[in-house]
N, C-alpha and C positions, 0 to 999 in steps of 0.2 A: 152579482156580477152578471150582465145582461150581455150581449152583443147582437141584439134582436137586430139595430141597426147597420148593422155590418154584412152584406152579399154575399158572404161563403160565410162558412164551418168555421168554427176558433175549437178547439180542443187540444190535448194528447194523443187524440187515432191518430193525427195526422204527423206526427213525428216520424221522419224516417220515409215521407212521401219524395221522389225523382221525379226531377221537371226536365226529360231531356232536351238536347237543341230545338229538334221539331215541333216540340213540345212548348218551347218559352213566347212568351209574350214580348218580353224582355230582360238583360242579364245585367248587374250588377255586380260591379266587380269584381276580382277573380283576377286569373293570372293576364289576360289581355286590356287591365286596365294599369295606370299606374302608378294612382294614388288613389287609398281608400281605408276609410275606417271604421271601428266603435269603440265608443270609448264613455264609458260610467264616469261622473262626479258630484261628490256629496258637497252642498252649495247649503248656505244658510235660509231658512224660509221668504226670504225678503229678497233673496235675488235671483225665484224665480216662477212662474206664475201655473197655477198647479192647473193640470190640464191641458196645458197647450203642447199644440203642433206647432212650429216653426218648419217651412218648406224654403230650400234657397235652391232653387233650379229649378229645369224644367218639371213639372209634374208625371204621373204614372199614363193619365189621360194625353198630354202633350208629347209623348214620345213613338216614335214610329218602331211599330214591331219591326221586331230581332235587332233591334238594334242595342248597342252597350254603354254604358254610361259609369261615369265611379258611385261611389255613395258612402257617406259620412253617417253613419246616425252617432248624436250623443244624448243621453240620456241623462239629465240633471235631477235631480233627488236631493230628497228634505227630508230630517227630523231628527226627534232629540237623542234617539237613543245609536244614530248612523255614525260609522267614523269613517276615518280614508282607507281605513286599511279593506273596509268592506269595499269598497267600489270593484276591487279586479274580480270580487267573486260575483257581484249582482251583473258586470258584464258580460260573463259567461250566461246566464240568462238570458242573454238578446237571442243568443244560438237556440235554445231552446225556443223562447217564446215565440219567435218569427216562424217554428218551425209545427204550429200550433195552427195555423191557418193555410186553411186546405185551398191549394195552389201559390203557395210558395216557400221555397225552397233555398234553406241556409246553411252554408258551409263553410267553416274555420272561424276564424277569432281573428282579435285585433286588428292586424294592417293588411291581412292576407282572407278579409271575408268576403263572402260570394252568393250572391244572390239570383235566383230565378221566379218568374214570374210568367205563370203561365196564362196564357192563352183561355183556357178555360174560365180562370178566373176573372181573368178582363172582362170577360163575355157576360160575364154574370153581375158588373157591376163597381167588382173592385178594382179600379181605377184612379185612387191618389192613394200619396203614400200618407196621408192623415188619417185615414184610415187606419195604416199600419201604424203610426205612430197610439191611435187611438189604443189600440190595442194594446201596444206595450206597457203604456200606462193603465190600465186595467189590472194587466197582469202582474206587473211587479207587483203593485199595491195590496193586489186581493195576496198576490201567493208570495210575499213579502211584509206580510205588515208593523211592520217597523219601519216602511217607507210610510210617510204621511203626505207627501207632493211630487210628484211628479213633474217634469215637463222636457219635451223630443225637439228632437233639430233634426230634420233628415236635408242632406245637402245631395245631390246631382251635378251640379257644376261645377266644369275645372277648376276656375278661378274662385270660390266663392272655399271653395275647401282647401284650399293651399294652406291656409293659415292654422285652421283647426287640424290638419294633419298635423304639422310641429310640435302642434301642441301635445297631441295624442301621445306624437313617438319619444315625447320630453317625458311624458306620465309614464311610458314603459319602458323605461331608461332608466328611470330614478325607483320602480319597483324593481327592476334587474338587481340595481347595484346594490340595496338594502338586502337582498336575500344572501349575497356572495360569501357574508363574513361567516353565518352560521353549517355548523354542520354534523351528520348525521349521529355522532356521536354526544352531540350537545343534547340531545332533548330525546325524553320518552316516549312520544305518541308521533306516530307516521299515518293519512289521511289517503283514503282513499275519494273515489270520483267515477260516477258513472251514469253522467251526464249526457255520454254518449251510446252508450245503448241503444238507444232506435234505430242509429245505424250499424253498431257493434255489441248484439247486444251478447257474444262471449266477453269482452274487455273492461277491465277493471284497469281505472290511470291508479297508480301508486303515487305518489308526492311524496317525497322526505326533503332537506332540506338539500342534499347532493342530487334531489332528482324532481326538476320540474315537470308539474303537467307538459305532457306531451304537447299541446296545445301553444304551451310556452306564457298561458294567460293567466296560473295559477298557480306560487311559488308558496311554501311551508304556510306564512306568515298568512297569505290569502287563506286555506284550506282549515286553519285553524280560528278563525274570525268566522269564516261559515260554517266550520262544525259548531262554533259555541253559538248564536244564533241562531239555528237551525236542525238541530241535531236530528231529527228524521228525514234530511232531504238529501240531495245529490251526492252530497260531499260530506265524510262521516270521519269518523276517529277509526285508526290499525293499529289496535298494542301491537309492538314489532314481535315480543314473546323471544324465544331464543335464538340465539342468533344461530344457524347452522356452519355457515361459512360467509366470513369475513370478507373476503379479497371478492367473491362473485355476489354478495349481498342478498344471501339466502336467511329470510327468518320464517318461523314456522309462526307468527302470528297472519303473515300475509301471504300465506301458502291456504293456510285455513282461512281465510275473507277470499281468495280466489276460487278457493273449492265451492264455496257456499255462494257467490257473488256471479260465475259464471255458469251456472245452474250445472255443475258439477266436471262443465270444458275442459276445466285445466284444474294444477293440482300444486303445479312447481313452478318458483319463478326467480331466476337470479338477475337481481336489479342491473346489477351492472356487467352485463352479458347481453349480445348481439348475437350469438354466435350458441348458447347453450343453455335450455329453458331459458328462452326472450322475453322479455315483456311485452306483451301482445300491444298492438296499436289501435286506432280507431280509425280516422279517417282524417282526424282535424292538425295533425302534427305537423310540424313548422320544418320538418329535414326528413333527410331519411340517410341512415348509415345503412351503407348497405359492401359486403365481402367481395375482395378482387382476387380469384383466387390465383388467377396469373401471376399475381410478386406477393402474395401473402397479406396482401395490405388490407384495406380499408377504404375507401371512398365516400364523401358527405354533399348531398345536392338540397338544395332547400326549394321551396315552390316559387321561387323568381328567377330560377331559373331558364335560359332560353335555350331551346336544339339539346341535345343527346349529351349524358354521363358519357365518362370516361368507358365505361359496360358498355355503350351505343344504344342505352334506353334512356327514354324521356323521362323527366319524373311523372306525369302522369302513369307510366307503363309500370314502374316499378310502387308506384302508391299502391295497385289492384295488387300485387305482391304481398303487400306490406299488411295493409291496410283489413279491415272485419274482423280485429276481433281473433285473429288466428295467430300461431306462439309459431315464428317463422325465421329459422337460424335464416343468416344470411342479410334478412332488409328488417331491420329496424326502426320503425317511427320514434322521430324522435326533437325536442323543442333545443332552440339556438341555448338558451340558456345553459342546459346539461352540457354542449361540447367542452363549455371551462368548466365544469364542476371537477374536481381533484381525481374524484369516482368515474369519471367517465371511460365506461367499459371498461375498466379496471381489470376485470376480469381474464377478459380476450389480449391484455397491452396495455389498455389505458391509446390516449393518446398519443404516443409514439410506435402508431400500426396505420398510423392514418397517413396515407399517400397522395390523396389527392381530392382537392375539395370542389365545388362551382366556385368561380369569385364571390358573384355576392355574398353568400356565406363565407368566402374567407376574409375578406375584406369585414365585416362585422365581427367576428370574434380576431380578426388578426393578433389585436392589439394584448388577449389577453392569454394568446398559446405562449408555450414555451418557447424564450427564446434559442434555445438552441434545434429548434423544427421546424418554427413559421417558415423559413424560406426553403426546405425541405420538403415541403407539402405544394404539389404542383397544381394549378389552373389547368380548366382548356385553353386559356390564350400561351401556358408553356407546352403543353403536352394533350392535345386535339385526340391522338388515338394509341389505341392500348398496348398496338407491335410496339410503342416508342417509348412508353414507360418506365420499361426497365431502366434502361440503358441512363434514361434521365436522370431513375434514383440513385445508380451507380454513382455516378457524373457529383450528384449532389449528398452524397454519401449519406446518406437517409439508414437511420437506425435499422430499420427493414431489412435491409442486403445480408446483413450480419443473419440473421433466422434464414436464409436461404442457404448458408453453409452449414449451419448447424444442423439443418433439415437432409442437408445431402448427406454429412456425417449419420444420422439418426438410419438413412436408405441403407448403408454402406454396412452398418452393423448389424441390421434384419437380416440383410441379403446374405451374408455371412452367418450368421444365424440360421437361417432357411436351409441354407445349402447343407451346414452339418445334419440340419432336425429330416433331411428328403425333399420329394420333391417341389417344385418352385418355380411357378409362373415370372422370369425375371422382369423388371423395369421398362417399361417401353408400348409398344401397341402390338395389340396383339390380335389378332381377325380370325374369328370362327363362324365356319359355314355352317349351316344348319340346313340338311338338304329338305326338300317338300318332300311331296307325296312323287311314290316312285325312284326317290333318289333325284327328282328334277327338279328347278325356280331352288325355291325354298330362302334362307336371309340371311344375311353375314351380322354377326356381332363384334362391334367392335371398340375393345376396352385398352383407353388412351392413359397411360401413364398411371397407371395401376398394380396395386400389387395382391397376388393369391396364395395364401401358402395354404397349403390342402396335400392329403396324403394322396388322394386320390381325386379326378371329377370326369365323374362319370354323365355321359348326356343320351337321354333313352329317349326312344321316340314310343307315345303312347297311344298304344294302335285303339280305333273305337269301340265301343261295347257291341259285342252282337245284341240282335234282339231277340228274346226269348220266341218261342213259337207256340 
Protein backbone atom coordinates (compact mmCIF):
# COMPACT_ATOMS: atom_id res chain seq x y z
CA UNK A 1 0.00 0.00 0.00
CA UNK A 2 1.45 3.33 -1.07
CA UNK A 3 0.46 6.93 -0.42
CA UNK A 4 3.14 8.47 -2.62
CA UNK A 5 0.47 10.36 -4.58
CA UNK A 6 -0.92 11.96 -1.40
CA UNK A 7 0.91 15.25 -0.63
CA UNK A 8 0.83 14.74 3.17
CA UNK A 9 2.06 11.86 5.30
CA UNK A 10 -0.34 9.08 6.23
CA UNK A 11 0.17 6.80 9.22
CA UNK A 12 -0.93 5.94 12.77
CA UNK A 13 1.70 8.30 14.19
CA UNK A 14 -0.66 11.20 13.42
CA UNK A 15 -3.55 9.85 15.48
CA UNK A 16 -4.34 12.27 18.28
CA UNK A 17 -3.26 15.34 16.28
CA UNK A 18 -5.21 18.40 17.37
CA UNK A 19 -6.11 21.20 14.97
CA UNK A 20 -7.17 24.37 16.77
CA UNK A 21 -9.49 26.98 15.30
CA UNK A 22 -6.64 29.27 14.28
CA UNK A 23 -4.90 26.37 12.51
CA UNK A 24 -7.82 25.08 10.48
CA UNK A 25 -8.50 25.78 6.84
CA UNK A 26 -12.05 24.46 6.96
CA UNK A 27 -14.39 22.75 9.43
CA UNK A 28 -16.76 19.96 8.42
CA UNK A 29 -19.78 18.85 10.47
CA UNK A 30 -19.56 19.40 14.20
CA UNK A 31 -21.96 21.15 16.58
CA UNK A 32 -22.57 24.21 14.38
CA UNK A 33 -23.79 22.23 11.36
CA UNK A 34 -27.29 20.73 11.36
CA UNK A 35 -26.86 17.57 9.26
CA UNK A 36 -23.77 15.41 8.99
CA UNK A 37 -23.10 11.67 9.16
CA UNK A 38 -20.79 8.79 8.33
CA UNK A 39 -22.04 5.38 7.35
CA UNK A 40 -20.75 2.05 6.05
CA UNK A 41 -23.02 -0.20 4.02
CA UNK A 42 -22.32 -3.72 2.77
CA UNK A 43 -23.27 -4.03 -0.91
CA UNK A 44 -23.29 -6.60 -3.65
CA UNK A 45 -20.10 -6.34 -5.74
CA UNK A 46 -22.16 -5.32 -8.79
CA UNK A 47 -23.60 -2.29 -6.98
CA UNK A 48 -20.32 -0.42 -6.52
CA UNK A 49 -17.21 0.45 -8.49
CA UNK A 50 -14.03 -0.50 -6.68
CA UNK A 51 -11.69 2.42 -5.95
CA UNK A 52 -14.14 5.13 -7.02
CA UNK A 53 -14.57 8.34 -5.00
CA UNK A 54 -17.75 10.32 -5.66
CA UNK A 55 -17.99 13.95 -4.55
CA UNK A 56 -21.32 15.73 -4.15
CA UNK A 57 -20.86 19.39 -3.30
CA UNK A 58 -17.96 21.85 -3.14
CA UNK A 59 -14.48 20.35 -3.13
CA UNK A 60 -11.89 21.36 -0.54
CA UNK A 61 -10.05 23.65 -2.95
CA UNK A 62 -13.30 25.52 -3.67
CA UNK A 63 -14.05 26.26 -0.01
CA UNK A 64 -13.24 29.58 1.60
CA UNK A 65 -10.68 29.53 4.38
CA UNK A 66 -12.31 29.54 7.82
CA UNK A 67 -15.68 28.32 6.53
CA UNK A 68 -17.91 25.46 7.73
CA UNK A 69 -19.69 22.83 5.65
CA UNK A 70 -21.80 19.72 6.19
CA UNK A 71 -20.02 16.40 5.72
CA UNK A 72 -21.46 13.05 4.75
CA UNK A 73 -19.13 10.08 4.33
CA UNK A 74 -20.68 6.95 2.81
CA UNK A 75 -18.35 3.98 2.49
CA UNK A 76 -19.81 1.09 0.49
CA UNK A 77 -17.97 -2.23 0.68
CA UNK A 78 -18.27 -5.67 -0.87
CA UNK A 79 -16.71 -9.07 -0.21
CA UNK A 80 -17.68 -12.73 0.01
CA UNK A 81 -17.27 -12.84 3.80
CA UNK A 82 -19.02 -9.57 4.59
CA UNK A 83 -22.28 -9.39 6.52
CA UNK A 84 -24.50 -6.58 7.75
CA UNK A 85 -23.38 -7.06 11.36
CA UNK A 86 -19.96 -5.71 10.40
CA UNK A 87 -21.19 -2.36 9.11
CA UNK A 88 -21.01 -0.53 12.44
CA UNK A 89 -17.60 -2.03 13.16
CA UNK A 90 -16.18 -0.84 9.83
CA UNK A 91 -17.90 2.49 10.32
CA UNK A 92 -16.01 3.18 13.54
CA UNK A 93 -12.74 2.75 11.65
CA UNK A 94 -13.52 5.91 9.66
CA UNK A 95 -12.52 7.80 12.80
CA UNK A 96 -9.20 5.97 13.00
CA UNK A 97 -8.32 6.15 9.30
CA UNK A 98 -9.12 9.85 8.91
CA UNK A 99 -6.80 10.57 11.81
CA UNK A 100 -3.97 8.73 10.04
CA UNK A 101 -3.73 11.73 7.70
CA UNK A 102 -1.35 14.48 8.79
CA UNK A 103 -3.41 17.68 8.89
CA UNK A 104 -6.81 16.02 9.36
CA UNK A 105 -8.56 15.87 12.72
CA UNK A 106 -11.61 13.65 13.10
CA UNK A 107 -13.80 13.48 16.21
CA UNK A 108 -16.94 11.54 17.18
CA UNK A 109 -19.05 9.29 14.94
CA UNK A 110 -22.41 8.64 13.34
CA UNK A 111 -24.38 11.91 13.15
CA UNK A 112 -22.02 13.81 15.46
CA UNK A 113 -18.89 13.46 13.28
CA UNK A 114 -16.65 16.51 13.22
CA UNK A 115 -13.59 17.18 11.06
CA UNK A 116 -11.02 19.91 10.57
CA UNK A 117 -8.48 20.22 7.76
CA UNK A 118 -5.40 22.27 8.59
CA UNK A 119 -4.06 25.21 6.61
CA UNK A 120 -0.70 23.44 6.45
CA UNK A 121 -2.19 20.36 4.78
CA UNK A 122 -3.96 22.44 2.14
CA UNK A 123 -0.78 24.45 1.51
CA UNK A 124 1.06 21.16 0.88
CA UNK A 125 -1.49 20.20 -1.78
CA UNK A 126 -4.08 18.22 0.16
CA UNK A 127 -6.86 20.22 -1.49
CA UNK A 128 -9.41 17.63 -2.62
CA UNK A 129 -11.79 15.32 -0.79
CA UNK A 130 -11.04 12.73 -3.46
CA UNK A 131 -7.65 12.32 -1.78
CA UNK A 132 -9.43 11.66 1.53
CA UNK A 133 -11.63 9.08 -0.19
CA UNK A 134 -8.62 7.33 -1.73
CA UNK A 135 -6.88 7.11 1.65
CA UNK A 136 -10.02 5.59 3.19
CA UNK A 137 -10.37 3.00 0.42
CA UNK A 138 -6.73 1.89 0.63
CA UNK A 139 -6.76 1.67 4.43
CA UNK A 140 -10.04 -0.22 4.58
CA UNK A 141 -8.81 -2.84 2.12
CA UNK A 142 -5.35 -3.11 3.68
CA UNK A 143 -6.40 -3.20 7.34
CA UNK A 144 -9.50 -5.35 6.76
CA UNK A 145 -8.63 -7.89 4.04
CA UNK A 146 -12.14 -9.36 3.96
CA UNK A 147 -13.15 -6.13 2.19
CA UNK A 148 -12.54 -6.89 -1.49
CA UNK A 149 -14.09 -3.78 -3.00
CA UNK A 150 -14.75 -0.29 -1.65
CA UNK A 151 -16.35 2.88 -2.95
CA UNK A 152 -16.56 6.22 -1.08
CA UNK A 153 -19.07 9.04 -1.49
CA UNK A 154 -18.33 12.39 0.18
CA UNK A 155 -21.14 14.95 0.46
CA UNK A 156 -20.58 18.60 1.33
CA UNK A 157 -23.75 20.20 -0.09
CA UNK A 158 -26.68 21.06 2.21
CA UNK A 159 -29.35 19.78 -0.20
CA UNK A 160 -27.46 16.72 -1.43
CA UNK A 161 -26.95 15.48 2.13
CA UNK A 162 -30.64 15.40 3.10
CA UNK A 163 -31.68 11.98 1.70
CA UNK A 164 -28.45 10.14 2.62
CA UNK A 165 -28.74 11.64 6.11
CA UNK A 166 -32.26 10.20 6.51
CA UNK A 167 -31.01 6.80 5.31
CA UNK A 168 -28.18 6.95 7.85
CA UNK A 169 -30.52 7.82 10.73
CA UNK A 170 -32.84 4.92 9.81
CA UNK A 171 -29.85 2.57 9.77
CA UNK A 172 -28.68 3.70 13.19
CA UNK A 173 -32.19 3.24 14.63
CA UNK A 174 -32.48 -0.32 13.31
CA UNK A 175 -29.16 -1.27 14.83
CA UNK A 176 -30.16 0.18 18.20
CA UNK A 177 -33.54 -1.53 18.22
CA UNK A 178 -31.93 -4.89 17.62
CA UNK A 179 -29.82 -4.54 20.75
CA UNK A 180 -32.72 -3.72 23.09
CA UNK A 181 -33.86 -7.30 23.71
CA UNK A 182 -30.52 -8.68 24.93
CA UNK A 183 -29.15 -8.28 28.48
CA UNK A 184 -25.91 -8.97 30.32
CA UNK A 185 -27.26 -12.12 31.96
CA UNK A 186 -27.97 -13.63 28.53
CA UNK A 187 -24.33 -13.79 27.42
CA UNK A 188 -21.04 -15.24 28.65
CA UNK A 189 -18.70 -12.77 26.95
CA UNK A 190 -18.24 -9.01 27.11
CA UNK A 191 -16.07 -6.89 24.80
CA UNK A 192 -13.61 -4.03 25.01
CA UNK A 193 -12.61 -1.30 22.57
CA UNK A 194 -9.46 0.83 22.53
CA UNK A 195 -10.05 2.71 19.28
CA UNK A 196 -9.95 6.03 21.13
CA UNK A 197 -6.69 5.51 22.99
CA UNK A 198 -4.92 7.86 20.59
CA UNK A 199 -6.88 10.66 22.28
CA UNK A 200 -7.37 9.07 25.71
CA UNK A 201 -4.48 6.65 26.43
CA UNK A 202 -5.96 5.24 29.65
CA UNK A 203 -9.52 4.78 28.35
CA UNK A 204 -10.92 1.31 27.71
CA UNK A 205 -14.53 1.09 26.57
CA UNK A 206 -16.45 -1.89 27.98
CA UNK A 207 -19.28 -3.12 25.78
CA UNK A 208 -22.02 -5.35 27.17
CA UNK A 209 -25.61 -5.97 26.02
CA UNK A 210 -26.80 -3.39 28.55
CA UNK A 211 -24.01 -0.89 27.96
CA UNK A 212 -23.37 0.23 24.38
CA UNK A 213 -20.04 1.89 23.60
CA UNK A 214 -19.88 5.54 24.70
CA UNK A 215 -19.81 6.70 21.10
CA UNK A 216 -23.11 4.88 20.54
CA UNK A 217 -21.86 3.22 17.36
CA UNK A 218 -20.92 -0.25 18.63
CA UNK A 219 -23.37 -2.48 20.45
CA UNK A 220 -22.72 -6.00 21.75
CA UNK A 221 -23.59 -7.64 18.41
CA UNK A 222 -21.23 -5.32 16.54
CA UNK A 223 -18.42 -5.95 19.01
CA UNK A 224 -18.87 -9.72 18.79
CA UNK A 225 -18.63 -9.58 15.00
CA UNK A 226 -15.55 -7.35 15.11
CA UNK A 227 -13.67 -9.56 17.59
CA UNK A 228 -14.46 -12.61 15.46
CA UNK A 229 -13.24 -11.08 12.22
CA UNK A 230 -10.17 -9.34 13.67
CA UNK A 231 -9.21 -11.03 16.98
CA UNK A 232 -6.04 -8.94 17.33
CA UNK A 233 -7.76 -5.68 16.48
CA UNK A 234 -8.94 -2.77 18.68
CA UNK A 235 -12.15 -4.59 19.66
CA UNK A 236 -11.54 -7.70 21.74
CA UNK A 237 -13.16 -10.24 24.05
CA UNK A 238 -13.37 -9.67 27.82
CA UNK A 239 -14.34 -12.79 29.78
CA UNK A 240 -16.54 -11.35 32.58
CA UNK A 241 -15.08 -13.58 35.28
CA UNK A 242 -16.66 -13.46 38.73
CA UNK A 243 -19.39 -10.91 39.39
CA UNK A 244 -18.30 -9.07 42.55
CA UNK A 245 -21.26 -6.70 42.69
CA UNK A 246 -24.29 -7.30 40.50
CA UNK A 247 -25.94 -3.94 41.18
CA UNK A 248 -22.78 -1.98 40.44
CA UNK A 249 -21.73 -4.18 37.53
CA UNK A 250 -18.29 -5.06 38.87
CA UNK A 251 -16.55 -8.07 37.33
CA UNK A 252 -13.10 -9.51 37.97
CA UNK A 253 -12.52 -9.93 34.22
CA UNK A 254 -13.27 -6.28 33.50
CA UNK A 255 -11.09 -5.09 36.38
CA UNK A 256 -8.17 -7.20 35.16
CA UNK A 257 -8.61 -5.96 31.58
CA UNK A 258 -8.82 -2.34 32.72
CA UNK A 259 -5.59 -2.65 34.66
CA UNK A 260 -3.79 -4.21 31.72
CA UNK A 261 -5.13 -1.99 28.96
CA UNK A 262 -4.97 1.31 30.90
CA UNK A 263 -1.26 0.86 31.60
CA UNK A 264 -1.99 0.29 35.27
CA UNK A 265 -3.88 3.58 35.77
CA UNK A 266 -7.21 1.89 36.52
CA UNK A 267 -7.91 -1.29 38.42
CA UNK A 268 -11.58 -1.12 39.34
CA UNK A 269 -14.72 -0.14 37.41
CA UNK A 270 -18.42 -0.14 38.20
CA UNK A 271 -20.20 -0.40 34.85
CA UNK A 272 -23.46 0.96 36.25
CA UNK A 273 -22.36 3.92 38.34
CA UNK A 274 -21.36 7.46 37.54
CA UNK A 275 -20.42 8.23 41.14
CA UNK A 276 -18.29 5.34 42.42
CA UNK A 277 -15.48 3.80 40.35
CA UNK A 278 -17.19 5.14 37.22
CA UNK A 279 -16.41 3.95 33.72
CA UNK A 280 -13.84 6.18 32.02
CA UNK A 281 -14.67 8.36 29.03
CA UNK A 282 -12.80 9.10 25.82
CA UNK A 283 -13.94 12.16 23.89
CA UNK A 284 -16.49 10.62 21.54
CA UNK A 285 -19.34 10.06 23.99
CA UNK A 286 -22.81 11.04 22.79
CA UNK A 287 -23.95 12.56 26.07
CA UNK A 288 -22.88 13.34 29.64
CA UNK A 289 -24.55 12.26 32.87
CA UNK A 290 -23.70 14.87 35.51
CA UNK A 291 -24.49 15.05 39.21
CA UNK A 292 -26.52 17.98 40.60
CA UNK A 293 -25.70 18.10 44.32
CA UNK A 294 -28.26 20.83 45.06
CA UNK A 295 -31.08 18.31 44.50
CA UNK A 296 -29.17 15.04 44.88
CA UNK A 297 -30.10 14.16 41.30
CA UNK A 298 -28.58 13.81 37.86
CA UNK A 299 -28.84 15.69 34.60
CA UNK A 300 -28.13 14.59 31.03
CA UNK A 301 -26.91 16.77 28.18
CA UNK A 302 -25.97 15.69 24.65
CA UNK A 303 -23.75 17.22 21.98
CA UNK A 304 -26.60 18.95 20.18
CA UNK A 305 -27.59 21.00 23.24
CA UNK A 306 -27.35 24.74 22.66
CA UNK A 307 -26.37 26.99 25.51
CA UNK A 308 -25.74 25.84 29.07
CA UNK A 309 -27.17 23.01 31.12
CA UNK A 310 -29.01 23.45 34.41
CA UNK A 311 -25.67 23.58 36.26
CA UNK A 312 -24.60 26.62 34.24
CA UNK A 313 -22.07 24.74 32.11
CA UNK A 314 -22.15 24.11 28.34
CA UNK A 315 -21.48 20.65 26.92
CA UNK A 316 -17.95 21.65 25.91
CA UNK A 317 -16.96 22.61 29.47
CA UNK A 318 -18.32 19.39 30.94
CA UNK A 319 -16.69 17.38 28.17
CA UNK A 320 -13.30 18.71 29.29
CA UNK A 321 -14.02 17.37 32.78
CA UNK A 322 -15.40 14.08 31.51
CA UNK A 323 -13.03 12.95 28.75
CA UNK A 324 -9.40 12.01 28.49
CA UNK A 325 -9.64 8.59 30.14
CA UNK A 326 -10.10 10.00 33.64
CA UNK A 327 -12.22 8.23 36.24
CA UNK A 328 -14.31 11.26 37.15
CA UNK A 329 -17.15 10.79 39.67
CA UNK A 330 -20.07 13.05 38.86
CA UNK A 331 -19.26 13.42 35.15
CA UNK A 332 -19.88 10.29 33.09
CA UNK A 333 -19.69 9.98 29.30
CA UNK A 334 -22.54 7.82 27.98
CA UNK A 335 -24.30 6.75 24.81
CA UNK A 336 -27.94 7.62 24.12
CA UNK A 337 -28.74 3.90 23.95
CA UNK A 338 -27.46 3.39 27.49
CA UNK A 339 -30.02 5.87 28.87
CA UNK A 340 -32.83 3.45 28.00
CA UNK A 341 -31.01 0.42 29.38
CA UNK A 342 -32.66 -1.17 32.46
CA UNK A 343 -29.23 -1.04 34.10
CA UNK A 344 -28.70 2.67 33.54
CA UNK A 345 -26.60 3.90 36.51
CA UNK A 346 -28.57 1.46 38.65
CA UNK A 347 -26.01 1.53 41.45
CA UNK A 348 -26.70 5.27 41.87
CA UNK A 349 -30.47 4.83 41.81
CA UNK A 350 -31.12 4.41 38.09
CA UNK A 351 -33.24 6.50 35.78
CA UNK A 352 -35.38 7.72 38.71
CA UNK A 353 -32.47 9.92 39.83
CA UNK A 354 -32.52 11.87 36.56
CA UNK A 355 -34.19 15.22 37.24
CA UNK A 356 -33.19 17.28 34.21
CA UNK A 357 -32.41 16.61 30.54
CA UNK A 358 -31.55 18.77 27.58
CA UNK A 359 -34.64 18.93 25.38
CA UNK A 360 -32.94 17.31 22.37
CA UNK A 361 -31.88 14.20 24.26
CA UNK A 362 -35.21 13.88 26.09
CA UNK A 363 -37.09 13.96 22.80
CA UNK A 364 -34.95 11.11 21.50
CA UNK A 365 -35.53 8.81 24.49
CA UNK A 366 -38.97 10.01 25.66
CA UNK A 367 -40.94 6.97 24.44
CA UNK A 368 -38.49 4.62 26.14
CA UNK A 369 -38.57 6.30 29.56
CA UNK A 370 -40.80 4.82 32.30
CA UNK A 371 -44.23 6.39 32.07
CA UNK A 372 -44.28 7.30 35.75
CA UNK A 373 -41.22 9.55 35.45
CA UNK A 374 -40.92 10.82 31.88
CA UNK A 375 -43.01 13.96 32.51
CA UNK A 376 -41.33 14.61 35.86
CA UNK A 377 -37.95 15.20 34.24
CA UNK A 378 -37.46 18.88 33.44
CA UNK A 379 -35.80 20.35 30.34
CA UNK A 380 -34.45 23.85 29.74
CA UNK A 381 -37.94 24.87 28.61
CA UNK A 382 -39.47 24.08 32.01
CA UNK A 383 -36.52 24.98 34.23
CA UNK A 384 -33.59 27.08 33.07
CA UNK A 385 -32.27 28.22 36.46
CA UNK A 386 -30.90 25.90 39.12
CA UNK A 387 -32.57 27.94 41.84
CA UNK A 388 -35.98 26.98 40.39
CA UNK A 389 -35.34 23.26 39.96
CA UNK A 390 -36.07 22.13 43.51
CA UNK A 391 -39.52 23.70 43.61
CA UNK A 392 -40.37 22.31 40.17
CA UNK A 393 -39.46 18.79 41.28
CA UNK A 394 -41.61 19.17 44.39
CA UNK A 395 -44.59 20.38 42.35
CA UNK A 396 -44.25 17.45 39.94
CA UNK A 397 -43.73 14.88 42.70
CA UNK A 398 -40.44 13.62 41.33
CA UNK A 399 -39.23 10.51 43.24
CA UNK A 400 -35.96 12.29 44.07
CA UNK A 401 -37.91 14.45 46.57
CA UNK A 402 -38.31 11.45 48.89
CA UNK A 403 -34.54 11.09 49.11
CA UNK A 404 -34.29 14.59 50.60
CA UNK A 405 -36.49 13.55 53.53
CA UNK A 406 -34.44 10.40 54.03
CA UNK A 407 -31.24 12.45 54.04
CA UNK A 408 -32.60 14.85 56.66
CA UNK A 409 -33.57 11.92 58.90
CA UNK A 410 -30.10 10.39 58.51
CA UNK A 411 -28.46 13.73 59.33
CA UNK A 412 -30.58 14.12 62.44
CA UNK A 413 -29.59 10.64 63.61
CA UNK A 414 -25.92 11.41 62.94
CA UNK A 415 -26.16 14.70 64.83
CA UNK A 416 -27.73 13.01 67.85
CA UNK A 417 -25.05 10.35 67.85
CA UNK A 418 -22.26 12.90 67.47
CA UNK A 419 -23.55 15.04 70.31
CA UNK A 420 -23.57 12.00 72.58
CA UNK A 421 -20.12 10.92 71.43
CA UNK A 422 -18.34 14.27 71.74
CA UNK A 423 -17.59 17.57 70.07
CA UNK A 424 -19.15 18.44 66.75
CA UNK A 425 -19.29 21.33 64.36
CA UNK A 426 -23.02 21.48 63.51
CA UNK A 427 -24.43 21.45 60.01
CA UNK A 428 -24.33 24.85 58.37
CA UNK A 429 -21.69 27.31 57.33
CA UNK A 430 -18.63 27.67 59.51
CA UNK A 431 -15.98 30.32 58.90
CA UNK A 432 -12.45 29.88 60.21
CA UNK A 433 -9.98 32.74 59.88
CA UNK A 434 -6.37 31.64 59.61
CA UNK A 435 -4.06 34.60 60.41
CA UNK A 436 -1.03 35.42 58.33
CA UNK A 437 2.39 36.56 59.51
CA UNK A 438 2.20 38.62 62.71
CA UNK A 439 -1.47 37.80 63.15
CA UNK A 440 -2.56 40.14 60.36
CA UNK A 441 -4.25 39.36 57.06
CA UNK A 442 -4.39 35.63 56.33
CA UNK A 443 -7.26 33.83 54.69
CA UNK A 444 -10.66 32.43 55.56
CA UNK A 445 -11.88 28.85 55.12
CA UNK A 446 -15.64 28.60 54.66
CA UNK A 447 -17.24 25.18 55.13
CA UNK A 448 -20.73 25.04 53.67
CA UNK A 449 -23.28 22.35 54.55
CA UNK A 450 -20.60 20.13 56.04
CA UNK A 451 -20.41 17.85 59.05
CA UNK A 452 -17.15 17.39 60.92
CA UNK A 453 -17.04 14.82 63.73
CA UNK A 454 -13.87 14.97 65.83
CA UNK A 455 -12.68 14.91 69.42
CA UNK A 456 -10.49 17.95 68.69
CA UNK A 457 -9.46 20.18 65.81
CA UNK A 458 -5.94 21.60 65.98
CA UNK A 459 -4.79 24.35 63.64
CA UNK A 460 -1.12 25.04 64.14
CA UNK A 461 1.16 27.59 62.55
CA UNK A 462 4.32 26.02 61.15
CA UNK A 463 7.39 28.15 61.81
CA UNK A 464 9.93 28.27 58.96
CA UNK A 465 12.99 26.14 59.62
CA UNK A 466 16.06 28.11 60.61
CA UNK A 467 19.05 27.76 58.39
CA UNK A 468 22.03 26.04 59.97
CA UNK A 469 25.00 28.29 60.52
